[in-house]
N, C-alpha and C positions, 0 to 999 in steps of 0.2 A: 460816316464822315470820311471824305477822301483825303489820303495822306499824300503829300507832294514828295517826290523823290529828292533825296539829299544831293545837292549839286556837288560835283567834284571840286568846285571852287570854294566850297564852304570852309570856314575856319577850322572846323573839326577835321575835315579830310586833309586840308593842307598841313595841319599839325602832325597828323599821322604819317604823312609822306616825309615830313622833315625829320621826325624821330627815326623813321626807317633808314633814311639817308645817313644820319649821324651814326647809327649803329653799324652800318656797312663800312663807313669810313674808319670807325674805331677798330673794327675787326681787322681791316687792312693794315692799319697802323701797328697794331699788336703783332701781326704777322711779319711786318718789316723789321720790327725791333728784334723779334726772335731770330730772324735770318741773320741780322747783323751780329747778334750775340754769338751765334754758332760760328759765323765767319771769323769773328775775333778770336774765338777759342782755337779754331783750326789753323788760322794763318798768323796769329800773333799780332803785334802792334806794328805800326808803321815806323821805319827807321827814323832816327832824329836827323834834323837838317844841320848843316854846318853852322857853327856859332862862334862868337868871340866872347871869351870870358876873361875878365881881368887883363885885357890886351893880349890874350893868348888865342890864336886862331885854331879852332878845332875842326878838322875836315870831316866830311860825311863818310869817308871810306879809309880803310887801312889795309895795306897789302901784307899778307903773312902766309907762309907755307903754300904759295901758289894760289891763294884765295884772295878775293876782295871782300873784306869784312865790312859790315855797315855799323854806323854809330848807333849804339843802343841808348846812350845818354851821357851827359857830361855835367860836371858841377865844380864848385869851388870848395876846397878844404880850408877852413879857418880854425885858428886856435886863439882864443880870446879875441883880440882885435886884429891879429896878424893874418895875412893871407899866406898860406903855406904852399899850396900847389893847386893846379887845375887837373882834375882826373877825368879821363874819357875812356869809356868801355866800348870795345868793338867785338862783334861776333857775327856768325853767318846770317842769322835772322834776329830781328829785334824781339825782345820779350820784356814784359813787366813783372814776370814771375821770378823772384829771387832763387827759389829752389831749382828751377830749370837751369839757371846759370851755375849754381853751386854744384849740381850733379852732372853737368854736361861734360862729355868727352870730346866735344868739338873744339876747333881752334878758337881761342879768345885772346884778346890783348887788352890789358889795362895800361894805359899810358898816363904817366904823371909828369907834368911840366912844372918844375920848381918855380916858386915866386919869391924865394929868399935863399940866402946862403945856408947850406946844410951839408954836413959830411955824411958819408955812407954809414958810419957807426950810429949816428943819431937816428938816421932813417931806419936802420936795422932794429934799434931799440924800440922805436915807435911801432914797428911791425910786430915785434915780440909782445908788446903790450896788447895789441889787438888780438893776437893769437890766444893769449891767456884769457882775455875777456870773453871770447866766443867759443872756446873749446874746453872740454873737461880735462882734469888733470890726467885721467887714465888715457884719454885720446892723445894728449901731448906726450905722455910717457911712451906710448906705442910708436910715436914718430920721432923719438929723441935723436936718433942718428941722422935722420933726414933733416931735422931742424938744425942740428949742429953743423952739418955740411952747408946748409943754406946760409947760416950766420957767417961761416968762415969766408965764403966767397963774396957775400954782400959787403963785408967790411973792407974788402980790397979796392972798393970804388974810389976812395979818396974824397977830396973836397968837391962839393957841388955848388953852383951859383945860380942865381935867378935866370931862368930861361933854359936851364939844362933839362933834358928829358930822361925819365926812367921808364923803361918798358918791361912789363912783366907779362910773359907770354905763356899761355896754357894750351897744351895739345896732348890729348890722349893720356892724361895723367902726369905728363911732364910739365915742369915749371922751369923756365929759363928767364934770366934777367940781364938786361943791358943798362948801363949807366953812362950817360954822355956819349952814347953810340958805341961803347966798348962792352963786349960780352963778358959778364962776370962769372957765369957758371950755370949749371942745370942740375935739378934733382928729378928723380922719377918715382913718384908716389902719389897715386890718385887721392889718397886720404889728405895729403898735404895740400894738394891743389885746391880742394874744397875748403880746407881749414884756412888757407891764406886768403881766399876770396871773401871769407866771412869777416875779415878785418873791415871791409867796406859794406858787405851785404848781409852780415849775420845779425843775430838778435841784439847785439850791443855794438853797433857799427861805430867807426871813428867819428862819424857825424851823421845824424839822422837825415838832415836835409840833403846831404851829399848822396846818401843811399837812395833816396827817392829820385834824385836827379839822374843817377846812373841807371836806374830802372826806367827812366823816361816818364816818370809820374809827376814830375815837378819842373818848374822853370829851371833851366840850366844855371842861371845866375844866382839862384837861391841856395 
């Protein structure tokens, strides 16, 4: 009995070709995802864009120490129903990794724009609460002199009103602060630089949604 050759247009052949094409497309897609994952690891995340939060304009860049830093993320600090300040974090390259920021010796700036009246003592007390919540007693004891010096110059800032800026600058282990455009002082201790940043980016941050916003992981307004 003579067998007729199977036509390349038969349903069985067409199905085989279609399955082969899908497998090829899937392999290419997986390869592209892998490349993107590697690129994300090597190059970090894209800088955040300029944004307006609670009527505060947050620019994309901040000049500091001869560098142009990019906006890593920004968000709103709330306490109960009150808006306290808008926080914006600037650094040389954007990253969503909190540990990279905490351990960095690069120039970084955390800018707080007040949304209500507050004096420098109340702000210092709030920062101290954050330090205690995110650092061990032994670590704080080892930094006692640094913390006392920081508290002393922070309390000289006086009264602050809505719209006033507070800039906390980090560079090679040094931490300097300006309040309403006036330099308050500086401490030089890499341990304290990381400890202070933990107030916003540590395991017990001032506000979890603000931490995620500063890391560029969440909408800035949340």
